[in-house]
C-alpha positions as a Python dict, from the first residue, in 0.01 Angstrom:
ca = {
    (1, 'X'): (0, 0, 0),
    (2, 'X'): (248, -280, -144),
    (3, 'X'): (-4, -534, -158),
    (4, 'X'): (-231, -310, -330),
    (5, 'X'): (38, -269, -607),
    (6, 'X'): (112, -597, -630),
    (7, 'X'): (-245, -709, -629),
    (8, 'X'): (-286, -433, -910),
    (9, 'X'): (30, -537, -1106),
    (10, 'X'): (-116, -940, -1098),
    (11, 'X'): (-452, -820, -1222),
    (12, 'X'): (-337, -602, -1499),
    (13, 'X'): (-107, -918, -1636),
    (14, 'X'): (-403, -1153, -1568),
    (15, 'X'): (-650, -918, -1779),
    (16, 'X'): (-383, -825, -2074),
    (17, 'X'): (-295, -1231, -2090),
    (18, 'X'): (-663, -1262, -2172),
    (19, 'X'): (-741, -980, -2407),
    (20, 'X'): (-428, -940, -2615),
    (21, 'X'): (-260, -1193, -2825),
    (22, 'X'): (101, -1068, -2748),
    (23, 'X'): (192, -1236, -2450),
    (24, 'X'): (345, -1569, -2382),
    (25, 'X'): (438, -1765, -2076),
    (26, 'X'): (648, -2085, -2054),
    (27, 'X'): (1000, -2176, -1950),
    (28, 'X'): (1288, -2435, -1985),
    (29, 'X'): (1454, -2769, -1803),
    (30, 'X'): (1816, -2872, -1801),
    (31, 'X'): (1984, -3181, -1680),
    (32, 'X'): (2350, -3226, -1659),
    (33, 'X'): (2555, -3547, -1492),
    (34, 'X'): (2884, -3659, -1521),
    (35, 'X'): (3153, -3957, -1499),
    (36, 'X'): (3218, -3852, -1130),
    (37, 'X'): (2820, -3864, -1078),
    (38, 'X'): (2808, -3460, -1006),
    (39, 'X'): (2430, -3393, -1124),
    (40, 'X'): (2276, -3074, -1217),
    (41, 'X'): (1954, -2991, -1281),
    (42, 'X'): (1733, -2678, -1324),
    (43, 'X'): (1411, -2523, -1433),
    (44, 'X'): (1331, -2114, -1538),
    (45, 'X'): (999, -2039, -1579),
    (46, 'X'): (916, -1687, -1783),
    (47, 'X'): (660, -1435, -1905),
    (48, 'X'): (699, -1212, -2171),
    (49, 'X'): (572, -975, -2451),
    (50, 'X'): (623, -988, -2817),
    (51, 'X'): (652, -608, -2891),
    (52, 'X'): (669, -692, -3254),
    (53, 'X'): (767, -985, -3510),
    (54, 'X'): (1139, -924, -3434),
    (55, 'X'): (1143, -866, -3057),
    (56, 'X'): (993, -1002, -2743),
    (57, 'X'): (1071, -867, -2384),
    (58, 'X'): (1023, -1046, -2067),
    (59, 'X'): (1105, -1156, -1710),
    (60, 'X'): (1198, -1511, -1567),
    (61, 'X'): (1334, -1690, -1258),
    (62, 'X'): (1586, -1982, -1244),
    (63, 'X'): (1590, -2265, -974),
    (64, 'X'): (1869, -2486, -1003),
    (65, 'X'): (2028, -2755, -809),
    (66, 'X'): (2398, -2880, -830),
    (67, 'X'): (2544, -3206, -623),
    (68, 'X'): (2880, -3198, -600),
    (69, 'X'): (2929, -3526, -399),
    (70, 'X'): (2686, -3721, -139),
    (71, 'X'): (2736, -3427, 115),
    (72, 'X'): (2820, -3109, -75),
    (73, 'X'): (2594, -2934, -339),
    (74, 'X'): (2491, -2599, -455),
    (75, 'X'): (2121, -2408, -472),
    (76, 'X'): (2147, -2164, -772),
    (77, 'X'): (1866, -1917, -795),
    (78, 'X'): (1760, -1595, -958),
    (79, 'X'): (1577, -1364, -1155),
    (80, 'X'): (1643, -1196, -1500),
    (81, 'X'): (1497, -939, -1753),
    (82, 'X'): (1531, -1029, -2080),
    (83, 'X'): (1504, -931, -2492),
    (84, 'X'): (1518, -1162, -2781),
    (85, 'X'): (1564, -1022, -3115),
    (86, 'X'): (1500, -1243, -3439),
    (87, 'X'): (1819, -1230, -3688),
    (88, 'X'): (1696, -1499, -3935),
    (89, 'X'): (1428, -1751, -4016),
    (90, 'X'): (1403, -2045, -4229),
    (91, 'X'): (1016, -2140, -4251),
    (92, 'X'): (933, -2245, -3883),
    (93, 'X'): (1251, -2239, -3758),
    (94, 'X'): (1422, -1885, -3626),
    (95, 'X'): (1746, -1793, -3486),
    (96, 'X'): (1738, -1521, -3212),
    (97, 'X'): (1985, -1353, -2981),
    (98, 'X'): (1874, -1340, -2603),
    (99, 'X'): (2019, -1070, -2414),
    (100, 'X'): (1968, -1058, -2030),
    (101, 'X'): (2016, -893, -1710),
    (102, 'X'): (2000, -1124, -1428),
    (103, 'X'): (2072, -1144, -1037),
    (104, 'X'): (2194, -1451, -957),
    (105, 'X'): (2235, -1628, -578),
    (106, 'X'): (2414, -1939, -504),
    (107, 'X'): (2376, -2088, -140),
    (108, 'X'): (2608, -2352, -22),
    (109, 'X'): (2495, -2711, 117),
    (110, 'X'): (2771, -2884, 263),
    (111, 'X'): (2893, -3106, 549),
    (112, 'X'): (3123, -2837, 696),
    (113, 'X'): (2920, -2615, 916),
    (114, 'X'): (3094, -2326, 840),
    (115, 'X'): (3018, -2334, 447),
    (116, 'X'): (2669, -2465, 517),
    (117, 'X'): (2395, -2197, 406),
    (118, 'X'): (2635, -1958, 303),
    (119, 'X'): (2536, -1759, 10),
    (120, 'X'): (2749, -1560, -285),
    (121, 'X'): (2564, -1330, -519),
    (122, 'X'): (2628, -1206, -853),
    (123, 'X'): (2462, -934, -1111),
    (124, 'X'): (2544, -1016, -1516),
    (125, 'X'): (2448, -923, -1809),
    (126, 'X'): (2483, -1204, -2114),
    (127, 'X'): (2388, -1239, -2506),
    (128, 'X'): (2352, -1597, -2615),
    (129, 'X'): (2190, -1735, -2920),
    (130, 'X'): (1904, -1939, -2931),
    (131, 'X'): (1673, -2147, -3182),
    (132, 'X'): (1337, -2179, -3168),
    (133, 'X'): (1066, -2375, -3395),
    (134, 'X'): (668, -2287, -3420),
    (135, 'X'): (490, -2604, -3362),
    (136, 'X'): (151, -2409, -3403),
    (137, 'X'): (41, -2072, -3358),
    (138, 'X'): (32, -2160, -2972),
    (139, 'X'): (316, -2361, -2913),
    (140, 'X'): (681, -2285, -2947),
    (141, 'X'): (984, -2510, -2835),
    (142, 'X'): (1304, -2331, -2776),
    (143, 'X'): (1669, -2402, -2737),
    (144, 'X'): (1905, -2168, -2559),
    (145, 'X'): (2252, -2273, -2710),
    (146, 'X'): (2438, -2139, -2366),
    (147, 'X'): (2752, -2300, -2458),
    (148, 'X'): (2792, -1999, -2706),
    (149, 'X'): (2793, -1596, -2611),
    (150, 'X'): (2934, -1333, -2430),
    (151, 'X'): (2901, -1214, -2082),
    (152, 'X'): (3005, -968, -1812),
    (153, 'X'): (2956, -1004, -1428),
    (154, 'X'): (3006, -838, -1104),
    (155, 'X'): (3098, -1138, -827),
    (156, 'X'): (2998, -956, -477),
    (157, 'X'): (3256, -1063, -182),
    (158, 'X'): (3200, -1362, 97),
    (159, 'X'): (3491, -1403, 246),
    (160, 'X'): (3379, -1717, 466),
    (161, 'X'): (3343, -1896, 141),
    (162, 'X'): (3648, -1759, -43),
    (163, 'X'): (3453, -1533, -266),
    (164, 'X'): (3640, -1237, -388),
    (165, 'X'): (3459, -916, -516),
    (166, 'X'): (3566, -886, -896),
    (167, 'X'): (3456, -820, -1239),
    (168, 'X'): (3452, -1063, -1520),
    (169, 'X'): (3394, -1055, -1907),
    (170, 'X'): (3390, -1391, -2112),
    (171, 'X'): (3351, -1458, -2477),
    (172, 'X'): (3263, -1857, -2515),
    (173, 'X'): (3240, -2135, -2736),
    (174, 'X'): (3244, -2484, -2589),
    (175, 'X'): (3191, -2739, -2868),
    (176, 'X'): (3286, -3039, -2647),
    (177, 'X'): (2951, -3000, -2476),
    (178, 'X'): (2734, -2891, -2726),
    (179, 'X'): (2447, -3179, -2679),
    (180, 'X'): (2471, -3165, -2298),
    (181, 'X'): (2121, -3038, -2197),
    (182, 'X'): (2345, -2848, -1870),
    (183, 'X'): (2456, -2600, -2155),
    (184, 'X'): (2172, -2671, -2396),
    (185, 'X'): (1841, -2557, -2218),
    (186, 'X'): (1512, -2699, -2383),
    (187, 'X'): (1207, -2533, -2340),
    (188, 'X'): (860, -2414, -2453),
    (189, 'X'): (619, -2093, -2497),
    (190, 'X'): (269, -2060, -2486),
    (191, 'X'): (166, -1750, -2697),
    (192, 'X'): (-154, -1589, -2590),
}
């Protein structure tokens, strides 16, 4: 039954994307490194639907890796539902607010066997600004301005890695790293 439902959903999206001019696919990439040679790299593919000229709805996944040193790092992965609302337009440039509901997981990679493979889980809501530029009717470039926004999250407990259960609400602006692509995620969309 699950296979039939999944196959039906995939067929629906495939047929809809061919027949309707209101769907998009795309994704972003981010990279960050610092003086201590800690690296961060990530990709985030997405698919969505243009509800109208001002509102998009979509679904995405994120796959990221962060290396702390030669023997330690983290895999970040998760899924999110999002909406984007246009608040201003200047020619082909648009300023949007992106609101998301996400589930995130972090799996440790460590030379310490008690920590290696341990996973922590977080649920969250966030609102961040983004800028888009329409290259053509089919292609759009975007930048998620992840250094600015508001968020609320819930962290599940994992005693083995010292993660306690907590709620967190943040409003943040980090002008020191505006052009660091770890915060300034760049991507593209293909509009059907």
